[in-house]
N, C-alpha and C positions, 0 to 999 in steps of 0.2 A: 503495500499499499504505500511506504514510504515513496519508493523510486515511481509510483502510478502517478500519483500526486507531483511530487517531484518534478516529474516529464510534463505535465499542464504546467507547474508554473516557471518551467524554465523558457519553454516555447511561447508562454507569455512574455516573458520579460524580453523574449529578444525577436518577437514578431510586430513588427510596423502594424499599427492599426489596432492592436490590441488595448482593452481596457487593461486600466492599473488593475494590481492585486491589493485585493483588500485585507485578504487573509488565506493561507494555505494550512490544512490541519489533516491529520491520519486518525484522529477522533472518531469511532464511529455515528453519523446519524441517519436514522429510518434506516433503508435498504443503501446507503453510500458506508464505502468502509474508510472515505476520507472526502476531502473536497479542496478545490481551489477557487475561492470567490472572487470576482472582478468586479470593480464597481464602474462604471462610466463617471468623468470628471462634471460631466453636468447630465440635467435630463433632456432626455430626447426619446420621440417618438418613432424617429426613422434610425435607419443605421445604412452607412456608406457598405458600398462592395467592399472595399478594402476591410473597412470592420467585419463582416459576416466571414469572410474570406482570412481572416485574422482567427476567427472563431472556431472555425470549421478544423484552421490548424492546430491550437490550444485545443481541442475537444480529441484529437488522436495524439494528443502527446503523452498522454499515460499508456496507451497499447504501444508506441514506439518504442520506449521507457521500458517496458516489460521485455519485450523484445529483442534490446540491445543488451540488457543486462543480465537477463536470466536465459535466453535464445527463444528460438519458434515455439518448441514444444513445452517450454515453462510458462507460457500466457495463462494469462486466467480472463476470467470473465468478468472481471472488474470493469470492463471498457463496453458492457454491453450498456449503459445509457449512454454512454459518450456518443456510441456509433449511432445509436436510433438518434441520439438529438439532431447529430451530423446528418445522418439523413436526412433528416425534417428540414432541416436550413435548406439542405442543399438543391431539394426537392421543391421548398418554396420559392428561391432565388431564381429558379427557372419557370414553374408554373405561374405564379403572381406576382412576382418582381421583375420581369425581363431582363435578367443578368446573364444568360447565355448567350451562345450563339444560335439556339432557336429565335433568338428577336422578341420585339418588343411585341407580344402576344398573352395575355391570361388566357392560361392552360387549366383552370381548376375545371374538377368535374362540376357540370351543371344536372342537378336531379334532375332538371326538365329534358335533359338533352343527353341522355347517359351514353350514347353514343359520340359524344366530345369528352376529352380526345379522343382521335381513331386506334386504334393497335398498331399501327403503324410510328404514329405522334408517339404514344407512352412508353414505345420502344427505344427512341431515339431521347425522351426523359432519361430512362434509367440508364440510359449511355453516358449522358451527359452528369447524369447524377454523379455515376461512379465514376466518372474524371475527376469531378470537382474532390471527391473524398479519396480518393488512389492519390491527389496532386497534393492535398492536405497532410496526406500521410506521410508521402515523400518532405512535405517542407519540414516536418516536427523531425524526422529520421535526421535530415541532416543536420539540424539545429543541435539534436541531443548528441549525434557521433560527434559533433566540431566541439562541443562543450560540455563531455563527458565527466572531465572531471569537478565543474561545477553542479552538475546533477547529482555526483556521490556527495557533495558537500551539503547541498541542500538536502537530499535524503537522510543522512547522518544528522544533523539540526532537526530534521520532520522525530526522527527518531528519540532524540533526546529531550527535544520540549513541546513536543505533539500537535503547536500550533505555533507557526511563524504568522509573523504583521506584513504585510505588502515592502515596507521599509527594511 
């Protein structure tokens, strides 16, 4: 858990567009083994493309850290909610926000027109979601691989103190 949350924190610290870290903790809450809490510097109802991509990168940081430190065969289910949330964000970027090569079109499912989007368009959407998620994972892995010593320091601090502030 310390390395998973440390991965989120490290990627957050080094990703342009990521909101500042409020705290990182390995104290379990509900179904989470720990968490990194990011808070925007100002209230906003809108997010930029850069902020959403940064959020995807940060969400992939936990799994990337687990894989780099422990190996592919020892990753845990701890990234479940991260992957689910990142998939939802990527899908919304494509289907609702017009933030993909598919263009400025709203592709939300309309219950009155169940055939929209078409099967072909759904396939394209799924491909774009995968591209967003694979790019985010690649970005997270690169940051962690280039800063592995810092990841160890964050994880050791989390093990010692359990909760760290953004500062």
